[in-house]
C-alpha positions in Angstrom: -14.3 3.1 -7.6 -12.5 5.3 -7.1 -9.9 3.6 -4.6 -9.5 1.5 -7.6 -5.2 3.1 -8.4 -5.5 2.3 -12.1 -7.6 5.8 -12.2 -4.6 7.5 -10.4 -2.3 5.8 -12.7 -3.8 6.3 -16.3 -4.6 9.7 -15.2 -0.9 11.0 -14.0 0.2 8.5 -17.9 -2.2 10.4 -20.1 -0.6 13.8 -18.7 2.6 13.6 -18.6 2.3 12.6 -22.0 -0.1 15.5 -22.7 2.5 17.3 -20.7 4.9 16.9 -23.0 3.3 16.0 -26.5 7.1 16.0 -28.8 8.4 13.6 -26.5 8.1 9.1 -26.4 8.8 8.6 -22.9 9.2 5.8 -21.0 7.3 3.7 -18.2 10.5 4.1 -16.3 11.1 7.6 -16.8 7.0 7.6 -16.1 7.0 5.2 -13.3 9.5 7.5 -11.8 7.3 10.2 -11.8 4.6 8.1 -10.6 6.4 6.2 -8.2 5.4 3.0 -8.8 7.2 0.3 -10.4 7.7 0.4 -14.7 5.5 -3.0 -14.6 2.8 -1.2 -13.0 3.2 1.1 -16.0 3.9 -0.5 -18.2 0.4 -2.5 -17.9 -1.9 0.7 -18.3 0.0 2.1 -20.8 -1.2 -1.4 -23.4 -4.7 -0.5 -21.7 -4.8 2.6 -22.7 -3.1 2.0 -26.1 -6.3 -0.6 -26.2 -8.3 1.9 -25.7 -7.1 4.8 -28.4 -6.0 7.2 -25.9 -2.2 6.3 -26.7 0.5 5.2 -29.4 4.0 3.1 -27.8 7.0 1.9 -30.0 10.0 -0.3 -28.7 13.1 -0.1 -28.3 15.4 2.5 -27.9 14.1 5.9 -27.9 11.5 4.1 -28.0 8.2 4.8 -25.0 4.5 6.6 -25.0 3.0 9.6 -26.4 -0.5 10.8 -27.3 -2.4 9.8 -30.3 -5.6 11.9 -29.4 -5.9 15.5 -29.1 -6.6 15.6 -25.1 -9.9 17.9 -25.5 -11.3 14.4 -26.4 -11.1 12.4 -23.8 -13.0 12.5 -20.4 -12.1 11.3 -17.8 -15.3 10.1 -17.3 -14.1 7.8 -19.9 -10.7 6.9 -18.6 -12.6 5.9 -15.4 -14.8 3.5 -16.9 -12.2 1.6 -18.9 -10.3 1.2 -15.5 -13.0 0.5 -13.6 -13.8 -2.1 -15.7 -12.5 -4.8 -14.4 -13.0 -4.2 -10.4 -17.3 -4.8 -11.4 -18.7 -8.6 -9.2 -15.5 -8.2 -7.1 -17.5 -8.8 -3.9 -17.3 -11.1 -1.5 -18.7 -14.1 -0.9 -21.2 -14.0 2.5 -22.8 -16.6 4.7 -26.1 -17.2 2.8 -27.7 -18.2 6.3 -27.2 -14.5 8.0 -30.2 -12.5 7.3 -27.2 -9.6 6.4 -25.0 -12.3 4.0 -27.6 -13.1 2.1 -28.4 -9.9 1.0 -25.2 -7.3 1.0 -24.1 -7.7 -2.1 -27.2 -6.7 -3.9 -27.9 -4.0 -1.6 -23.7 -3.4 -2.3 -24.6 -3.4 -6.1 -27.2 -1.3 -5.8 -25.2 1.0 -3.7 -20.9 1.1 -5.9 -23.9 1.3 -9.5 -24.8 4.8 -7.7 -21.2 5.5 -6.4 -20.5 4.9 -10.0 -22.9 7.3 -11.9 -22.8 10.4 -9.9 -18.6 9.5 -10.3 -19.1 10.1 -13.6 -20.9 12.9 -13.8 -18.8 15.1 -12.5 -15.4 13.1 -14.4 -17.5 14.1 -17.7 -17.1 17.8 -16.9 -13.2 16.8 -17.6 -11.7 16.3 -20.0 -8.0 16.1 -20.0 -6.6 18.8 -22.1 -8.5 20.8 -19.3 -7.2 19.1 -16.2 -4.2 19.2 -17.4 -4.0 22.6 -17.4 -3.7 22.8 -14.1 0.7 21.2 -13.8 2.6 23.5 -14.7 
């Protein structure tokens, strides 16, 4: 769901890289822009690299760059990639309670509906057209 902080972090990283295609951006620089710890950025860079969205290199002069055309990356695809680890994270309510024994089933259905609508909206944007609003 959109309360997942990984989604805005991933979008922020990708927009920075899209806006600076010739620059190897360091995790420290990106973290400064997002105002988070560089470890958070490095974890997300690793994920985005595994998805084929970015390339990275270590060492002096290293950093990250886009590895794919920004027009081919949809915000829905980014959302799906960072939301996978949120699935199934519901608590274990009391099964003796009439609400507790049913709540997770109903919440799962609700979350699926919300995610479907969210992906429909995000599917209308590519990284390229979304990043045009950042001057």
